[in-house]
VEXDREN-2710 file (C-alpha; in Angstrom, 1 decimal):
% VEXDREN-2710
k/r/px/py/pz
1/MET/-51.0/-25.8/-69.6
2/ALA/-53.1/-28.8/-70.3
3/GLY/-50.0/-30.9/-71.1
4/GLU/-48.4/-29.9/-67.8
5/GLU/-51.6/-30.8/-66.0
6/ARG/-51.6/-34.3/-67.6
7/ARG/-47.9/-34.7/-66.7
8/SER/-48.6/-33.8/-63.1
9/ARG/-51.4/-36.3/-62.8
10/ALA/-49.3/-39.0/-64.4
11/THR/-46.5/-38.4/-62.0
12/GLU/-48.5/-38.4/-58.8
13/ALA/-50.9/-41.3/-59.2
14/PHE/-48.8/-44.5/-59.0
15/TYR/-49.3/-45.2/-55.3
16/GLY/-52.3/-45.4/-53.1
17/ARG/-52.5/-44.7/-49.4
18/ARG/-49.6/-43.3/-47.5
19/HIS/-50.6/-44.5/-44.0
20/GLY/-51.6/-47.9/-42.6
21/LYS/-51.9/-49.0/-39.0
22/THR/-50.7/-46.7/-36.3
23/LEU/-47.0/-47.2/-35.9
24/ARG/-45.7/-48.9/-32.8
25/PRO/-43.5/-46.7/-30.5
26/LEU/-40.4/-48.7/-31.6
27/GLN/-41.2/-48.1/-35.3
28/ALA/-42.0/-44.4/-34.8
29/ASN/-38.8/-43.8/-32.9
30/ALA/-36.8/-45.6/-35.5
31/LEU/-38.3/-43.6/-38.3
32/ASP/-37.6/-40.3/-36.4
33/ALA/-34.0/-41.4/-35.8
34/VAL/-33.1/-42.9/-39.2
35/LEU/-35.0/-40.8/-41.8
36/PRO/-33.4/-37.4/-41.0
37/ASP/-29.9/-39.0/-41.5
38/LEU/-30.6/-41.2/-44.5
39/GLY/-33.4/-39.3/-46.2
40/ILE/-32.5/-37.6/-49.5
41/ASP/-33.3/-33.9/-49.7
42/ILE/-34.2/-33.0/-53.3
43/SER/-34.7/-29.3/-52.4
44/THR/-31.0/-28.8/-53.2
45/PRO/-29.2/-29.8/-56.4
46/ALA/-28.0/-33.3/-56.8
47/PRO/-24.3/-33.9/-56.4
48/SER/-22.6/-34.5/-59.8
49/ASP/-21.2/-37.7/-58.2
50/LEU/-23.9/-39.5/-56.4
51/SER/-21.4/-41.6/-54.4
52/ALA/-21.1/-38.5/-52.3
53/LEU/-24.5/-39.4/-50.8
54/PHE/-23.0/-42.5/-49.1
55/SER/-20.6/-42.8/-46.2
56/ALA/-19.2/-46.1/-47.6
57/PRO/-17.0/-46.5/-50.7
58/ILE/-19.3/-47.2/-53.6
59/THR/-18.6/-48.7/-57.0
60/GLU/-22.1/-48.7/-58.5
61/LEU/-25.5/-47.0/-57.8
62/ARG/-28.9/-48.6/-57.9
63/LEU/-32.4/-47.5/-57.3
64/GLU/-35.3/-49.6/-55.9
65/ILE/-38.8/-48.0/-56.3
66/GLY/-41.5/-49.1/-53.9
67/PHE/-39.5/-51.4/-51.6
68/GLY/-42.5/-52.4/-49.4
69/GLY/-41.1/-53.5/-46.1
70/GLY/-37.5/-53.3/-47.3
71/GLU/-36.7/-57.1/-47.3
72/HIS/-35.1/-57.1/-50.8
73/LEU/-33.4/-53.7/-50.3
74/LEU/-31.8/-54.8/-47.0
75/HIS/-30.8/-58.2/-48.4
76/ASP/-29.2/-56.4/-51.4
77/ALA/-27.3/-54.0/-49.1
78/ILE/-25.9/-56.8/-47.1
79/GLN/-24.9/-59.0/-50.1
80/ASN/-23.5/-56.1/-52.1
81/PRO/-21.8/-53.6/-49.7
82/GLN/-20.0/-51.9/-52.6
83/SER/-23.3/-50.9/-54.1
84/GLY/-24.9/-47.6/-53.2
85/LEU/-28.7/-48.3/-52.9
86/ILE/-31.4/-45.7/-53.0
87/GLY/-34.8/-47.0/-51.8
88/VAL/-38.1/-45.2/-52.4
89/GLU/-41.2/-46.0/-50.4
90/PRO/-44.0/-43.4/-49.8
91/PHE/-46.0/-45.9/-47.6
92/ILE/-45.0/-44.8/-44.1
93/ASN/-45.5/-48.2/-42.5
94/GLY/-43.1/-49.8/-45.0
95/MET/-40.5/-47.1/-44.5
96/ALA/-40.9/-47.5/-40.7
97/LYS/-40.3/-51.3/-41.0
98/LEU/-37.0/-50.8/-42.8
99/ALA/-36.0/-47.9/-40.5
100/THR/-36.4/-50.2/-37.5
101/ALA/-34.0/-52.7/-39.1
102/LEU/-31.5/-50.0/-39.9
103/ALA/-31.7/-48.5/-36.4
104/ALA/-30.7/-51.9/-35.1
105/THR/-28.0/-52.5/-37.7
106/PRO/-27.0/-49.4/-39.8
107/ARG/-26.1/-50.0/-43.5
108/PRO/-23.8/-47.2/-44.8
109/ASN/-24.7/-48.1/-48.4
110/ILE/-28.4/-47.3/-48.1
111/ARG/-30.2/-43.9/-48.7
112/LEU/-33.9/-43.4/-48.6
113/TYR/-36.7/-41.3/-50.1
114/ASP/-40.2/-41.3/-48.8
115/GLU/-42.1/-39.3/-51.5
116/ASP/-43.1/-39.7/-55.1
117/ALA/-40.4/-41.6/-57.0
118/THR/-40.9/-39.4/-60.1
119/ARG/-39.7/-36.4/-58.2
120/LEU/-36.5/-38.2/-57.3
121/LEU/-36.0/-39.4/-60.8
122/ASP/-36.3/-35.8/-62.1
123/TRP/-33.7/-34.7/-59.5
124/LEU/-31.1/-37.4/-60.3
125/PRO/-28.4/-36.4/-62.8
126/GLU/-28.4/-37.9/-66.3
127/ALA/-26.7/-41.3/-66.7
128/SER/-26.1/-41.6/-62.9
129/LEU/-27.5/-45.0/-62.1
130/ASP/-26.4/-48.5/-63.0
131/ALA/-29.7/-50.2/-62.3
132/ILE/-33.4/-49.6/-61.4
133/ALA/-35.7/-52.2/-59.8
134/LEU/-39.5/-52.1/-59.7
135/LEU/-40.5/-55.2/-57.8
136/TYR/-44.1/-56.2/-57.4
137/PRO/-45.5/-52.7/-57.9
138/ASP/-49.2/-52.0/-57.3
139/PRO/-50.8/-53.5/-60.4
140/TRP/-53.9/-51.3/-60.3
141/PRO/-55.8/-54.3/-61.8
142/LYS/-59.0/-52.5/-62.8
143/LYS/-58.8/-51.3/-66.4
144/LYS/-60.0/-47.8/-65.4
145/HIS/-57.0/-47.5/-63.1
146/TRP/-54.3/-48.7/-65.6
147/LYS/-53.3/-45.1/-66.2
148/ARG/-52.0/-45.2/-62.6
149/ARG/-49.5/-47.9/-63.2
150/PHE/-45.9/-46.7/-62.8
151/ILE/-44.8/-48.0/-66.1
152/SER/-45.7/-45.4/-68.7
153/PRO/-43.9/-43.7/-71.6
154/VAL/-43.1/-40.6/-69.5
155/ASN/-41.6/-42.7/-66.6
156/LEU/-39.6/-44.8/-69.1
157/ASP/-38.3/-41.5/-70.4
158/ARG/-37.2/-40.8/-66.8
159/PHE/-35.5/-44.2/-66.5
160/ALA/-33.7/-43.7/-69.8
161/LYS/-32.4/-40.3/-68.6
162/VAL/-30.9/-41.5/-65.3
163/LEU/-29.6/-44.9/-66.4
164/LYS/-26.2/-45.3/-67.8
165/PRO/-25.8/-46.9/-71.3
166/GLY/-25.9/-50.6/-70.6
167/GLY/-27.7/-50.1/-67.3
168/ARG/-30.5/-52.4/-66.5
169/PHE/-34.2/-52.1/-65.5
170/ARG/-35.7/-55.0/-63.6
171/PHE/-39.4/-55.5/-63.2
172/ALA/-41.0/-58.4/-61.3
173/SER/-44.8/-59.0/-61.0
174/ASP/-47.3/-61.8/-60.6
175/ILE/-50.0/-60.0/-62.5
176/ASP/-50.1/-61.1/-66.2
177/THR/-51.7/-58.0/-67.5
178/TYR/-49.0/-55.8/-65.9
179/VAL/-46.2/-58.0/-67.2
180/ASN/-47.7/-57.8/-70.7
181/TRP/-48.2/-54.0/-70.2
182/THR/-44.6/-53.6/-69.3
183/LEU/-43.3/-55.7/-72.2
184/LEU/-45.3/-53.7/-74.6
185/HIS/-44.3/-50.3/-73.2
186/CYS/-40.6/-51.2/-73.1
187/ASP/-40.7/-52.7/-76.5
188/ALA/-42.1/-49.5/-77.8
189/HIS/-39.5/-47.4/-76.1
190/PRO/-36.3/-46.8/-78.2
191/ALA/-34.0/-46.8/-75.1
192/PHE/-34.8/-50.3/-73.9
193/VAL/-34.3/-53.9/-75.1
194/TRP/-35.6/-57.0/-73.3
195/LYS/-32.7/-59.2/-72.3
196/ALA/-34.3/-62.7/-72.7
197/SER/-33.2/-65.6/-74.8
198/ASP/-35.5/-68.3/-73.5
199/ALA/-38.4/-68.8/-71.0
200/SER/-36.0/-69.5/-68.0
201/ASP/-34.8/-65.9/-68.3
202/TRP/-38.1/-64.5/-67.0
203/ARG/-39.4/-67.5/-65.1
204/GLN/-36.4/-67.8/-62.8
205/PRO/-35.8/-65.2/-60.0
206/TYR/-32.9/-62.9/-60.3
207/PRO/-29.5/-64.1/-58.9
208/ASP/-29.3/-63.9/-55.0
209/TRP/-33.1/-63.2/-55.0
210/PRO/-34.3/-63.5/-51.3
211/GLY/-38.0/-63.5/-52.2
212/THR/-40.6/-61.0/-50.9
213/ARG/-43.8/-61.2/-49.0
214/TYR/-45.7/-60.3/-52.1
215/GLU/-44.1/-63.1/-54.1
216/ALA/-44.9/-65.6/-51.3
217/LYS/-48.5/-64.5/-51.4
218/ALA/-48.6/-64.8/-55.2
219/LEU/-47.3/-68.4/-55.1
220/ARG/-49.7/-69.4/-52.3
221/GLU/-52.6/-68.1/-54.4
222/GLY/-51.4/-69.9/-57.5
223/ARG/-50.0/-67.0/-59.5
224/THR/-46.7/-67.3/-61.4
225/PRO/-44.3/-64.4/-61.1
226/ALA/-42.3/-63.1/-64.0
227/TYR/-38.8/-61.5/-63.7
228/LEU/-38.0/-59.2/-66.6
229/THR/-34.7/-57.5/-67.3
230/PHE/-34.4/-54.6/-69.8
231/GLN/-31.1/-53.0/-70.9
232/ARG/-30.6/-49.3/-71.5
233/VAL/-29.1/-49.1/-75.0
END
């Protein structure tokens, strides 16, 4: 029982508040219109072939956890229409921002989930994803809050379960302690290897990287982002 309680706390603590400013009518209407169609329902079993979730032909499946306002996810969907993208964001205002963009220009290769990402990871079939991205996650900078960081042994186990062999996990952050934390945790996990041969591999943004609001803020404030890529062995 105690183990289950610890597991529950670990899976539910990675994000903070769910609501920000009151949504504008346009955003609220877009959320009401888009989420029922694109939202993933985990109360039913996952399809054995996740491409069935999408109305467009899909050749690969990727997951972005905590997409913020959706800038990267939307850019990715436009640049890679053959990729099925699942975006997770429990912060209502971020979800509403992306929903507004999707209401104006639908993207058939996007599906959404607005709850705890760990629940979705537990629902997904084994070896069903080609890639996972965790970009500028909440760093929980105070040491007493480090246990709330998304990267943990139990969540890396989840990643290992749903990633295909050879699949990749991308992690970007401007917080040195969280970058080091992630390197140490992934190095200790038998399912992941860090794909870096020299400094440019983690100092240069990913190919076709559009930038994010969080990255722009980090650069303005003099923090250097790191872009890590780990491979599922």
